[in-house]
All heavy atoms as TSV, in Angstrom:
chain	resi	resn	atom	element	x	y	z
A	1	MET	N	N	43.912	-12.473	108.883
A	1	MET	CA	C	43.584	-13.466	109.862
A	1	MET	C	C	43.550	-14.835	109.166
A	1	MET	O	O	42.862	-14.992	108.161
A	1	MET	CB	C	42.220	-13.152	110.465
A	1	MET	CG	C	41.697	-14.257	111.336
A	1	MET	SD	S	40.064	-13.924	112.014
A	1	MET	CE	C	40.495	-12.837	113.337
A	2	PRO	N	N	44.254	-15.801	109.664
A	2	PRO	CA	C	44.293	-17.139	109.049
A	2	PRO	C	C	43.076	-17.981	109.449
A	2	PRO	O	O	43.182	-18.951	110.207
A	2	PRO	CB	C	45.596	-17.721	109.582
A	2	PRO	CG	C	45.754	-17.076	110.927
A	2	PRO	CD	C	45.194	-15.667	110.762
A	3	LEU	N	N	41.908	-17.612	108.939
A	3	LEU	CA	C	40.654	-18.238	109.344
A	3	LEU	C	C	40.654	-19.753	109.126
A	3	LEU	O	O	40.203	-20.510	109.985
A	3	LEU	CB	C	39.489	-17.601	108.595
A	3	LEU	CG	C	38.101	-18.092	108.964
A	3	LEU	CD1	C	37.829	-17.911	110.449
A	3	LEU	CD2	C	37.061	-17.362	108.134
A	4	ARG	N	N	41.180	-20.202	108.007
A	4	ARG	CA	C	41.222	-21.634	107.714
A	4	ARG	C	C	41.984	-22.384	108.802
A	4	ARG	O	O	41.535	-23.409	109.306
A	4	ARG	CB	C	41.863	-21.883	106.355
A	4	ARG	CG	C	41.912	-23.355	105.964
A	4	ARG	CD	C	42.651	-23.522	104.655
A	4	ARG	NE	N	44.023	-23.074	104.757
A	4	ARG	CZ	C	45.057	-23.878	104.993
A	4	ARG	NH1	N	44.886	-25.159	105.138
A	4	ARG	NH2	N	46.278	-23.387	105.080
A	5	ASP	N	N	43.137	-21.860	109.184
A	5	ASP	CA	C	43.957	-22.504	110.212
A	5	ASP	C	C	43.285	-22.471	111.585
A	5	ASP	O	O	43.391	-23.421	112.360
A	5	ASP	CB	C	45.330	-21.841	110.283
A	5	ASP	CG	C	46.119	-22.000	108.995
A	5	ASP	OD1	O	45.869	-22.989	108.261
A	5	ASP	OD2	O	46.973	-21.142	108.725
A	6	ILE	N	N	42.599	-21.391	111.883
A	6	ILE	CA	C	41.890	-21.278	113.156
A	6	ILE	C	C	40.783	-22.327	113.234
A	6	ILE	O	O	40.631	-23.021	114.242
A	6	ILE	CB	C	41.326	-19.858	113.349
A	6	ILE	CG1	C	42.485	-18.856	113.535
A	6	ILE	CG2	C	40.351	-19.804	114.521
A	6	ILE	CD1	C	42.056	-17.407	113.479
A	7	LEU	N	N	40.004	-22.456	112.164
A	7	LEU	CA	C	38.928	-23.453	112.146
A	7	LEU	C	C	39.486	-24.863	112.274
A	7	LEU	O	O	38.949	-25.690	113.005
A	7	LEU	CB	C	38.106	-23.327	110.864
A	7	LEU	CG	C	37.237	-22.083	110.753
A	7	LEU	CD1	C	36.641	-21.972	109.358
A	7	LEU	CD2	C	36.147	-22.088	111.811
A	8	HIS	N	N	40.570	-25.115	111.556
A	8	HIS	CA	C	41.189	-26.434	111.626
A	8	HIS	C	C	41.685	-26.725	113.045
A	8	HIS	O	O	41.450	-27.808	113.589
A	8	HIS	CB	C	42.334	-26.547	110.632
A	8	HIS	CG	C	43.061	-27.856	110.709
A	8	HIS	ND1	N	42.489	-29.029	110.273
A	8	HIS	CD2	C	44.280	-28.174	111.190
A	8	HIS	CE1	C	43.345	-30.025	110.478
A	8	HIS	NE2	N	44.437	-29.523	111.031
A	9	GLY	N	N	42.345	-25.760	113.648
A	9	GLY	CA	C	42.875	-25.952	114.994
A	9	GLY	C	C	41.791	-26.110	116.046
A	9	GLY	O	O	41.908	-26.929	116.956
A	10	HIS	N	N	40.714	-25.351	115.920
A	10	HIS	CA	C	39.662	-25.372	116.933
A	10	HIS	C	C	38.767	-26.607	116.818
A	10	HIS	O	O	38.411	-27.225	117.817
A	10	HIS	CB	C	38.816	-24.107	116.835
A	10	HIS	CG	C	37.790	-23.984	117.910
A	10	HIS	ND1	N	38.108	-23.652	119.204
A	10	HIS	CD2	C	36.456	-24.177	117.884
A	10	HIS	CE1	C	37.003	-23.629	119.933
A	10	HIS	NE2	N	35.989	-23.944	119.147
A	11	TYR	N	N	38.382	-26.952	115.580
A	11	TYR	CA	C	37.440	-28.055	115.379
A	11	TYR	C	C	38.106	-29.355	114.933
A	11	TYR	O	O	37.460	-30.400	114.899
A	11	TYR	CB	C	36.371	-27.669	114.354
A	11	TYR	CG	C	35.481	-26.553	114.843
A	11	TYR	CD1	C	35.619	-25.264	114.346
A	11	TYR	CD2	C	34.516	-26.785	115.813
A	11	TYR	CE1	C	34.805	-24.232	114.791
A	11	TYR	CE2	C	33.700	-25.759	116.266
A	11	TYR	CZ	C	33.854	-24.494	115.743
A	11	TYR	OH	O	33.053	-23.482	116.199
A	12	GLY	N	N	39.373	-29.294	114.549
A	12	GLY	CA	C	40.073	-30.496	114.111
A	12	GLY	C	C	39.569	-31.056	112.794
A	12	GLY	O	O	39.648	-32.260	112.557
A	13	ILE	N	N	39.023	-30.188	111.948
A	13	ILE	CA	C	38.521	-30.626	110.650
A	13	ILE	C	C	39.267	-29.887	109.544
A	13	ILE	O	O	39.828	-28.820	109.774
A	13	ILE	CB	C	37.010	-30.359	110.501
A	13	ILE	CG1	C	36.707	-28.857	110.657
A	13	ILE	CG2	C	36.209	-31.176	111.502
A	13	ILE	CD1	C	35.285	-28.473	110.356
A	14	ASP	N	N	39.283	-30.478	108.363
A	14	ASP	CA	C	39.844	-29.769	107.225
A	14	ASP	C	C	38.885	-28.656	106.833
A	14	ASP	O	O	37.667	-28.853	106.813
A	14	ASP	CB	C	40.046	-30.711	106.039
A	14	ASP	CG	C	41.169	-31.699	106.282
A	14	ASP	OD1	O	42.089	-31.363	107.049
A	14	ASP	OD2	O	41.117	-32.800	105.713
A	15	ALA	N	N	39.410	-27.503	106.543
A	15	ALA	CA	C	38.586	-26.364	106.169
A	15	ALA	C	C	39.196	-25.685	104.960
A	15	ALA	O	O	40.405	-25.743	104.752
A	15	ALA	CB	C	38.499	-25.375	107.335
A	16	PHE	N	N	38.348	-25.075	104.151
A	16	PHE	CA	C	38.832	-24.283	103.029
A	16	PHE	C	C	37.876	-23.132	102.805
A	16	PHE	O	O	36.714	-23.186	103.220
A	16	PHE	CB	C	39.001	-25.141	101.768
A	16	PHE	CG	C	37.732	-25.775	101.258
A	16	PHE	CD1	C	37.016	-25.171	100.248
A	16	PHE	CD2	C	37.276	-26.964	101.786
A	16	PHE	CE1	C	35.854	-25.746	99.774
A	16	PHE	CE2	C	36.123	-27.557	101.321
A	16	PHE	CZ	C	35.404	-26.937	100.309
A	17	LEU	N	N	38.352	-22.088	102.193
A	17	LEU	CA	C	37.548	-20.902	101.936
A	17	LEU	C	C	37.392	-20.717	100.435
A	17	LEU	O	O	38.360	-20.841	99.684
A	17	LEU	CB	C	38.220	-19.668	102.538
A	17	LEU	CG	C	38.450	-19.706	104.046
A	17	LEU	CD1	C	39.220	-18.463	104.492
A	17	LEU	CD2	C	37.138	-19.811	104.791
A	18	ILE	N	N	36.158	-20.445	100.013
A	18	ILE	CA	C	35.880	-20.149	98.607
A	18	ILE	C	C	34.906	-18.983	98.564
A	18	ILE	O	O	34.283	-18.639	99.571
A	18	ILE	CB	C	35.307	-21.369	97.854
A	18	ILE	CG1	C	34.025	-21.877	98.511
A	18	ILE	CG2	C	36.334	-22.465	97.750
A	18	ILE	CD1	C	33.343	-22.990	97.743
A	19	ASN	N	N	34.732	-18.404	97.396
A	19	ASN	CA	C	33.804	-17.283	97.293
A	19	ASN	C	C	32.360	-17.773	97.208
A	19	ASN	O	O	32.081	-18.968	97.090
A	19	ASN	CB	C	34.166	-16.367	96.115
A	19	ASN	CG	C	33.968	-17.014	94.763
A	19	ASN	OD1	O	33.166	-17.927	94.599
A	19	ASN	ND2	N	34.703	-16.541	93.776
A	20	ASP	N	N	31.424	-16.836	97.297
A	20	ASP	CA	C	30.009	-17.191	97.358
A	20	ASP	C	C	29.503	-17.886	96.105
A	20	ASP	O	O	28.675	-18.799	96.180
A	20	ASP	CB	C	29.167	-15.958	97.661
A	20	ASP	CG	C	29.322	-14.853	96.629
A	20	ASP	OD1	O	30.375	-14.793	95.950
A	20	ASP	OD2	O	28.411	-14.028	96.515
A	21	ALA	N	N	29.994	-17.498	94.937
A	21	ALA	CA	C	29.521	-18.104	93.690
A	21	ALA	C	C	29.953	-19.568	93.588
A	21	ALA	O	O	29.176	-20.432	93.173
A	21	ALA	CB	C	30.033	-17.311	92.494
A	22	LYS	N	N	31.177	-19.848	93.972
A	22	LYS	CA	C	31.646	-21.240	93.947
A	22	LYS	C	C	30.923	-22.074	94.995
A	22	LYS	O	O	30.590	-23.235	94.761
A	22	LYS	CB	C	33.151	-21.296	94.163
A	22	LYS	CG	C	33.932	-20.776	92.986
A	22	LYS	CD	C	35.412	-20.880	93.250
A	22	LYS	CE	C	36.186	-20.277	92.106
A	22	LYS	NZ	N	37.614	-20.362	92.335
A	23	ALA	N	N	30.667	-21.489	96.162
A	23	ALA	CA	C	29.919	-22.196	97.197
A	23	ALA	C	C	28.506	-22.504	96.711
A	23	ALA	O	O	27.974	-23.596	96.957
A	23	ALA	CB	C	29.881	-21.368	98.480
A	24	ALA	N	N	27.900	-21.563	96.015
A	24	ALA	CA	C	26.558	-21.784	95.468
A	24	ALA	C	C	26.576	-22.892	94.419
A	24	ALA	O	O	25.658	-23.715	94.354
A	24	ALA	CB	C	26.012	-20.496	94.875
A	25	ALA	N	N	27.614	-22.928	93.589
A	25	ALA	CA	C	27.740	-23.989	92.588
A	25	ALA	C	C	27.838	-25.352	93.268
A	25	ALA	O	O	27.184	-26.318	92.847
A	25	ALA	CB	C	28.956	-23.751	91.699
A	26	LEU	N	N	28.628	-25.440	94.325
A	26	LEU	CA	C	28.730	-26.701	95.065
A	26	LEU	C	C	27.395	-27.089	95.695
A	26	LEU	O	O	26.998	-28.264	95.668
A	26	LEU	CB	C	29.798	-26.590	96.155
A	26	LEU	CG	C	31.237	-26.654	95.693
A	26	LEU	CD1	C	32.184	-26.326	96.852
A	26	LEU	CD2	C	31.572	-28.023	95.120
A	27	GLY	N	N	26.693	-26.111	96.241
A	27	GLY	CA	C	25.385	-26.378	96.841
A	27	GLY	C	C	24.373	-26.843	95.813
A	27	GLY	O	O	23.605	-27.784	96.051
A	28	GLU	N	N	24.368	-26.201	94.662
A	28	GLU	CA	C	23.451	-26.587	93.585
A	28	GLU	C	C	23.767	-27.993	93.081
A	28	GLU	O	O	22.866	-28.788	92.798
A	28	GLU	CB	C	23.538	-25.578	92.438
A	28	GLU	CG	C	22.380	-25.623	91.494
A	28	GLU	CD	C	21.072	-25.170	92.117
A	28	GLU	OE1	O	21.071	-24.220	92.918
A	28	GLU	OE2	O	20.044	-25.794	91.806
A	29	HIS	N	N	25.039	-28.311	93.017
A	29	HIS	CA	C	25.462	-29.643	92.576
A	29	HIS	C	C	25.071	-30.711	93.594
A	29	HIS	O	O	24.660	-31.811	93.238
A	29	HIS	CB	C	26.978	-29.659	92.350
A	29	HIS	CG	C	27.509	-30.982	91.924
A	29	HIS	ND1	N	28.216	-31.798	92.763
A	29	HIS	CD2	C	27.414	-31.632	90.738
A	29	HIS	CE1	C	28.547	-32.900	92.114
A	29	HIS	NE2	N	28.074	-32.826	90.897
A	30	SER	N	N	25.183	-30.396	94.861
A	30	SER	CA	C	24.899	-31.373	95.906
A	30	SER	C	C	23.421	-31.497	96.258
A	30	SER	O	O	22.944	-32.594	96.554
A	30	SER	CB	C	25.660	-31.013	97.185
A	30	SER	OG	O	27.047	-31.056	96.957
A	31	PHE	N	N	22.687	-30.372	96.232
A	31	PHE	CA	C	21.326	-30.372	96.760
A	31	PHE	C	C	20.265	-29.818	95.813
A	31	PHE	O	O	19.088	-29.908	96.109
A	31	PHE	CB	C	21.273	-29.555	98.061
A	31	PHE	CG	C	22.264	-30.005	99.082
A	31	PHE	CD1	C	23.385	-29.236	99.360
A	31	PHE	CD2	C	22.097	-31.203	99.754
A	31	PHE	CE1	C	24.320	-29.647	100.302
A	31	PHE	CE2	C	23.019	-31.627	100.701
A	31	PHE	CZ	C	24.127	-30.846	100.978
A	32	GLY	N	N	20.671	-29.206	94.699
A	32	GLY	CA	C	19.717	-28.516	93.838
A	32	GLY	C	C	19.539	-29.152	92.477
A	32	GLY	O	O	19.603	-30.376	92.320
A	33	ALA	N	N	19.346	-28.298	91.478
A	33	ALA	CA	C	19.057	-28.756	90.119
A	33	ALA	C	C	20.206	-29.543	89.503
A	33	ALA	O	O	19.995	-30.333	88.589
A	33	ALA	CB	C	18.724	-27.554	89.229
A	34	GLY	N	N	21.420	-29.376	90.013
A	34	GLY	CA	C	22.570	-30.109	89.488
A	34	GLY	C	C	22.814	-31.445	90.160
A	34	GLY	O	O	23.768	-32.147	89.835
A	35	ARG	N	N	21.956	-31.789	91.083
A	35	ARG	CA	C	22.109	-33.042	91.835
A	35	ARG	C	C	22.105	-34.244	90.890
A	35	ARG	O	O	21.254	-34.373	90.031
A	35	ARG	CB	C	20.970	-33.162	92.825
A	35	ARG	CG	C	21.120	-34.246	93.813
A	35	ARG	CD	C	19.964	-34.171	94.769
A	35	ARG	NE	N	20.187	-35.035	95.901
A	35	ARG	CZ	C	19.389	-35.106	96.928
A	35	ARG	NH1	N	18.327	-34.357	96.978
A	35	ARG	NH2	N	19.657	-35.921	97.907
A	36	GLY	N	N	23.114	-35.096	91.041
A	36	GLY	CA	C	23.214	-36.299	90.221
A	36	GLY	C	C	23.929	-36.099	88.905
A	36	GLY	O	O	24.149	-37.056	88.170
A	37	LEU	N	N	24.289	-34.858	88.588
A	37	LEU	CA	C	25.004	-34.576	87.342
A	37	LEU	C	C	26.503	-34.515	87.610
A	37	LEU	O	O	26.934	-34.073	88.667
A	37	LEU	CB	C	24.535	-33.252	86.739
A	37	LEU	CG	C	23.054	-33.173	86.371
A	37	LEU	CD1	C	22.710	-31.769	85.904
A	37	LEU	CD2	C	22.718	-34.205	85.306
A	38	SER	N	N	27.287	-34.922	86.638
A	38	SER	CA	C	28.745	-34.859	86.787
A	38	SER	C	C	29.303	-33.494	86.432
A	38	SER	O	O	30.335	-33.088	86.947
A	38	SER	CB	C	29.416	-35.910	85.896
A	38	SER	OG	O	29.050	-37.199	86.321
A	39	ASN	N	N	28.640	-32.778	85.532
A	39	ASN	CA	C	29.148	-31.507	85.021
A	39	ASN	C	C	28.050	-30.454	85.033
A	39	ASN	O	O	26.952	-30.699	84.505
A	39	ASN	CB	C	29.657	-31.669	83.588
A	39	ASN	CG	C	30.692	-32.756	83.472
A	39	ASN	OD1	O	31.729	-32.695	84.116
A	39	ASN	ND2	N	30.410	-33.763	82.668
A	40	ILE	N	N	28.333	-29.311	85.639
A	40	ILE	CA	C	27.409	-28.180	85.586
A	40	ILE	C	C	28.217	-26.887	85.506
A	40	ILE	O	O	29.381	-26.837	85.907
A	40	ILE	CB	C	26.444	-28.104	86.793
A	40	ILE	CG1	C	27.182	-27.773	88.093
A	40	ILE	CG2	C	25.635	-29.379	86.935
A	40	ILE	CD1	C	26.241	-27.406	89.239
A	41	VAL	N	N	27.582	-25.874	84.974
A	41	VAL	CA	C	28.106	-24.511	85.021
A	41	VAL	C	C	27.061	-23.688	85.755
A	41	VAL	O	O	25.884	-23.685	85.382
A	41	VAL	CB	C	28.354	-23.941	83.611
A	41	VAL	CG1	C	28.754	-22.477	83.688
A	41	VAL	CG2	C	29.411	-24.750	82.883
A	42	TYR	N	N	27.470	-23.029	86.805
A	42	TYR	CA	C	26.576	-22.221	87.625
A	42	TYR	C	C	26.969	-20.763	87.450
A	42	TYR	O	O	28.138	-20.406	87.626
A	42	TYR	CB	C	26.703	-22.632	89.097
A	42	TYR	CG	C	25.806	-21.852	90.022
A	42	TYR	CD1	C	24.514	-22.281	90.279
A	42	TYR	CD2	C	26.253	-20.687	90.627
A	42	TYR	CE1	C	23.683	-21.573	91.124
A	42	TYR	CE2	C	25.434	-19.966	91.469
A	42	TYR	CZ	C	24.147	-20.412	91.717
A	42	TYR	OH	O	23.327	-19.700	92.550
A	43	ILE	N	N	25.995	-19.923	87.106
A	43	ILE	CA	C	26.260	-18.494	86.927
A	43	ILE	C	C	25.321	-17.720	87.830
A	43	ILE	O	O	24.127	-18.026	87.910
A	43	ILE	CB	C	26.058	-18.071	85.458
A	43	ILE	CG1	C	27.037	-18.832	84.566
A	43	ILE	CG2	C	26.231	-16.566	85.295
A	43	ILE	CD1	C	26.803	-18.655	83.095
A	44	THR	N	N	25.859	-16.728	88.518
A	44	THR	CA	C	25.053	-15.886	89.387
A	44	THR	C	C	25.262	-14.419	89.024
A	44	THR	O	O	26.369	-14.009	88.662
A	44	THR	CB	C	25.388	-16.142	90.876
A	44	THR	OG1	O	24.547	-15.318	91.680
A	44	THR	CG2	C	26.831	-15.861	91.195
A	45	VAL	N	N	24.179	-13.664	89.067
A	45	VAL	CA	C	24.239	-12.222	88.844
A	45	VAL	C	C	23.620	-11.566	90.077
A	45	VAL	O	O	22.447	-11.763	90.368
A	45	VAL	CB	C	23.474	-11.816	87.571
A	45	VAL	CG1	C	23.526	-10.315	87.377
A	45	VAL	CG2	C	24.041	-12.537	86.357
A	46	SER	N	N	24.431	-10.823	90.794
A	46	SER	CA	C	23.977	-10.173	92.021
A	46	SER	C	C	24.667	-8.824	92.099
A	46	SER	O	O	24.467	-7.996	91.229
A	46	SER	CB	C	24.315	-11.062	93.219
A	46	SER	OG	O	23.847	-10.482	94.408
A	47	THR	N	N	25.516	-8.619	93.097
A	47	THR	CA	C	26.289	-7.381	93.153
A	47	THR	C	C	27.401	-7.405	92.125
A	47	THR	O	O	28.041	-6.400	91.879
A	47	THR	CB	C	26.886	-7.173	94.560
A	47	THR	OG1	O	27.646	-8.336	94.906
A	47	THR	CG2	C	25.786	-6.957	95.576
A	48	GLY	N	N	27.620	-8.558	91.536
A	48	GLY	CA	C	28.588	-8.749	90.459
A	48	GLY	C	C	28.178	-9.996	89.702
A	48	GLY	O	O	27.121	-10.560	89.945
A	49	ILE	N	N	29.001	-10.399	88.784
A	49	ILE	CA	C	28.748	-11.623	88.031
A	49	ILE	C	C	29.792	-12.644	88.445
A	49	ILE	O	O	30.980	-12.350	88.485
A	49	ILE	CB	C	28.830	-11.371	86.511
A	49	ILE	CG1	C	27.768	-10.354	86.103
A	49	ILE	CG2	C	28.640	-12.675	85.739
A	49	ILE	CD1	C	27.875	-9.890	84.670
A	50	GLY	N	N	29.339	-13.826	88.785
A	50	GLY	CA	C	30.263	-14.866	89.214
A	50	GLY	C	C	29.734	-16.221	88.817
A	50	GLY	O	O	28.683	-16.350	88.191
A	51	GLY	N	N	30.465	-17.235	89.170
A	51	GLY	CA	C	30.012	-18.574	88.853
A	51	GLY	C	C	30.995	-19.620	89.312
A	51	GLY	O	O	32.046	-19.328	89.880
A	52	GLY	N	N	30.628	-20.844	89.052
A	52	GLY	CA	C	31.468	-21.975	89.376
A	52	GLY	C	C	31.243	-23.077	88.362
A	52	GLY	O	O	30.174	-23.182	87.768
A	53	ILE	N	N	32.247	-23.876	88.160
A	53	ILE	CA	C	32.184	-24.980	87.215
A	53	ILE	C	C	32.428	-26.276	87.986
A	53	ILE	O	O	33.417	-26.391	88.717
A	53	ILE	CB	C	33.249	-24.827	86.112
A	53	ILE	CG1	C	33.017	-23.546	85.323
A	53	ILE	CG2	C	33.256	-26.051	85.193
A	53	ILE	CD1	C	34.165	-23.184	84.401
A	54	ILE	N	N	31.524	-27.220	87.825
A	54	ILE	CA	C	31.707	-28.562	88.365
A	54	ILE	C	C	32.014	-29.456	87.170
A	54	ILE	O	O	31.217	-29.562	86.236
A	54	ILE	CB	C	30.440	-29.085	89.083
A	54	ILE	CG1	C	29.953	-28.105	90.148
A	54	ILE	CG2	C	30.684	-30.478	89.637
A	54	ILE	CD1	C	30.839	-27.968	91.353
A	55	ALA	N	N	33.187	-30.054	87.150
A	55	ALA	CA	C	33.614	-30.940	86.066
A	55	ALA	C	C	33.979	-32.294	86.660
A	55	ALA	O	O	34.777	-32.363	87.598
A	55	ALA	CB	C	34.799	-30.350	85.320
A	56	ASN	N	N	33.373	-33.337	86.134
A	56	ASN	CA	C	33.600	-34.694	86.649
A	56	ASN	C	C	33.333	-34.787	88.147
A	56	ASN	O	O	34.054	-35.456	88.876
A	56	ASN	CB	C	35.008	-35.180	86.323
A	56	ASN	CG	C	35.243	-35.266	84.832
A	56	ASN	OD1	O	34.379	-35.745	84.096
A	56	ASN	ND2	N	36.394	-34.801	84.387
A	57	GLY	N	N	32.309	-34.060	88.602
A	57	GLY	CA	C	31.906	-34.131	89.996
A	57	GLY	C	C	32.739	-33.326	90.969
A	57	GLY	O	O	32.526	-33.400	92.171
A	58	ARG	N	N	33.677	-32.538	90.452
A	58	ARG	CA	C	34.557	-31.748	91.336
A	58	ARG	C	C	34.563	-30.288	90.911
A	58	ARG	O	O	34.473	-29.982	89.727
A	58	ARG	CB	C	35.979	-32.289	91.275
A	58	ARG	CG	C	36.074	-33.739	91.746
A	58	ARG	CD	C	37.489	-34.187	91.722
A	58	ARG	NE	N	38.254	-33.290	92.575
A	58	ARG	CZ	C	39.124	-33.679	93.475
A	58	ARG	NH1	N	39.375	-34.941	93.634
A	58	ARG	NH2	N	39.779	-32.814	94.209
A	59	LEU	N	N	34.719	-29.413	91.898
A	59	LEU	CA	C	34.803	-27.987	91.615
A	59	LEU	C	C	36.076	-27.704	90.833
A	59	LEU	O	O	37.175	-28.076	91.254
A	59	LEU	CB	C	34.810	-27.178	92.916
A	59	LEU	CG	C	34.895	-25.669	92.767
A	59	LEU	CD1	C	33.640	-25.121	92.099
A	59	LEU	CD2	C	35.084	-25.028	94.133
A	60	TYR	N	N	35.917	-27.075	89.680
A	60	TYR	CA	C	37.069	-26.695	88.869
A	60	TYR	C	C	37.629	-25.413	89.441
A	60	TYR	O	O	36.929	-24.415	89.583
A	60	TYR	CB	C	36.638	-26.500	87.409
A	60	TYR	CG	C	37.746	-26.098	86.489
A	60	TYR	CD1	C	38.733	-27.004	86.128
A	60	TYR	CD2	C	37.805	-24.814	85.971
A	60	TYR	CE1	C	39.752	-26.644	85.269
A	60	TYR	CE2	C	38.826	-24.443	85.113
A	60	TYR	CZ	C	39.793	-25.355	84.765
A	60	TYR	OH	O	40.799	-24.996	83.915
A	61	ASN	N	N	38.890	-25.439	89.806
A	61	ASN	CA	C	39.527	-24.312	90.471
A	61	ASN	C	C	40.839	-23.991	89.794
A	61	ASN	O	O	41.571	-24.885	89.401
A	61	ASN	CB	C	39.787	-24.666	91.938
A	61	ASN	CG	C	39.340	-23.600	92.880
A	61	ASN	OD1	O	38.965	-22.512	92.469
A	61	ASN	ND2	N	39.365	-23.908	94.154
A	62	ARG	N	N	41.122	-22.731	89.668
A	62	ARG	CA	C	42.380	-22.272	89.088
A	62	ARG	C	C	43.190	-21.570	90.170
A	62	ARG	O	O	42.660	-21.178	91.190
A	62	ARG	CB	C	42.103	-21.299	87.943
A	62	ARG	CG	C	41.213	-21.851	86.866
A	62	ARG	CD	C	41.830	-22.144	85.592
A	62	ARG	NE	N	42.899	-21.233	85.249
A	62	ARG	CZ	C	43.487	-21.252	84.090
A	62	ARG	NH1	N	43.109	-22.093	83.187
A	62	ARG	NH2	N	44.466	-20.442	83.813
A	63	PRO	N	N	44.470	-21.387	89.938
A	63	PRO	CA	C	45.282	-20.645	90.916
A	63	PRO	C	C	44.714	-19.263	91.192
A	63	PRO	O	O	44.109	-18.643	90.318
A	63	PRO	CB	C	46.648	-20.543	90.233
A	63	PRO	CG	C	46.673	-21.640	89.234
A	63	PRO	CD	C	45.246	-21.830	88.795
A	64	PHE	N	N	44.860	-18.799	92.388
A	64	PHE	CA	C	44.449	-17.465	92.833
A	64	PHE	C	C	42.937	-17.278	92.781
A	64	PHE	O	O	42.443	-16.176	92.626
A	64	PHE	CB	C	45.153	-16.367	92.036
A	64	PHE	CG	C	46.639	-16.527	92.003
A	64	PHE	CD1	C	47.277	-16.933	90.848
A	64	PHE	CD2	C	47.397	-16.336	93.141
A	64	PHE	CE1	C	48.652	-17.112	90.808
A	64	PHE	CE2	C	48.766	-16.510	93.121
A	64	PHE	CZ	C	49.394	-16.898	91.955
A	65	GLY	N	N	42.177	-18.373	92.887
A	65	GLY	CA	C	40.729	-18.271	93.007
A	65	GLY	C	C	39.955	-18.212	91.720
A	65	GLY	O	O	38.741	-18.094	91.739
A	66	GLY	N	N	40.594	-18.268	90.568
A	66	GLY	CA	C	39.884	-18.210	89.302
A	66	GLY	C	C	39.166	-19.503	88.979
A	66	GLY	O	O	39.456	-20.542	89.539
A	67	SER	N	N	38.233	-19.436	88.075
A	67	SER	CA	C	37.536	-20.640	87.598
A	67	SER	C	C	37.780	-20.762	86.119
A	67	SER	O	O	38.892	-20.926	85.674
A	67	SER	CB	C	36.037	-20.545	87.898
A	67	SER	OG	O	35.777	-20.839	89.232
A	68	GLY	N	N	36.717	-20.660	85.355
A	68	GLY	CA	C	36.864	-20.734	83.901
A	68	GLY	C	C	37.506	-19.471	83.362
A	68	GLY	O	O	37.402	-18.402	83.949
A	69	ARG	N	N	38.169	-19.595	82.245
A	69	ARG	CA	C	38.825	-18.415	81.671
A	69	ARG	C	C	39.025	-18.627	80.182
A	69	ARG	O	O	39.438	-19.690	79.751
A	69	ARG	CB	C	40.166	-18.195	82.341
A	69	ARG	CG	C	40.923	-17.026	81.802
A	69	ARG	CD	C	42.185	-16.837	82.578
A	69	ARG	NE	N	43.189	-16.310	81.700
A	69	ARG	CZ	C	44.457	-16.216	82.009
A	69	ARG	NH1	N	44.874	-16.637	83.166
A	69	ARG	NH2	N	45.304	-15.720	81.169
A	70	TRP	N	N	38.686	-17.629	79.413
A	70	TRP	CA	C	38.935	-17.673	77.991
A	70	TRP	C	C	40.086	-16.747	77.675
A	70	TRP	O	O	40.055	-15.578	78.024
A	70	TRP	CB	C	37.701	-17.228	77.208
A	70	TRP	CG	C	36.611	-18.237	77.260
A	70	TRP	CD1	C	36.423	-19.270	76.414
A	70	TRP	CD2	C	35.555	-18.300	78.218
A	70	TRP	NE1	N	35.307	-19.985	76.783
A	70	TRP	CE2	C	34.767	-19.422	77.882
A	70	TRP	CE3	C	35.195	-17.550	79.334
A	70	TRP	CZ2	C	33.644	-19.791	78.604
A	70	TRP	CZ3	C	34.085	-17.919	80.052
A	70	TRP	CH2	C	33.324	-19.024	79.690
A	71	ASP	N	N	41.116	-17.267	77.029
A	71	ASP	CA	C	42.237	-16.445	76.604
A	71	ASP	C	C	42.018	-16.002	75.169
A	71	ASP	O	O	41.499	-16.753	74.351
A	71	ASP	CB	C	43.560	-17.239	76.693
A	71	ASP	CG	C	43.940	-17.530	78.131
A	71	ASP	OD1	O	43.665	-16.689	78.990
A	71	ASP	OD2	O	44.521	-18.599	78.361
A	72	THR	N	N	42.431	-14.781	74.867
A	72	THR	CA	C	42.281	-14.302	73.497
A	72	THR	C	C	43.556	-14.462	72.727
A	72	THR	O	O	44.599	-14.654	73.251
A	72	THR	CB	C	41.881	-12.808	73.490
A	72	THR	OG1	O	42.851	-12.068	74.234
A	72	THR	CG2	C	40.502	-12.639	74.090
């Protein structure tokens, strides 16, 4: 189901979908302990381990939904 397109068509707003950990990182940056900071790393442990990186005030995003990654 093309949820992003449906929301855009119905409400006339730009919409995007992200996972819960990245959404939490954005929320923490905007309203929580990361408020006013340009760079944060947010890590969550729940049903899995996830997180989000805010660099220079923007969510760091990689292709196919990835965030940070260490190559060996």
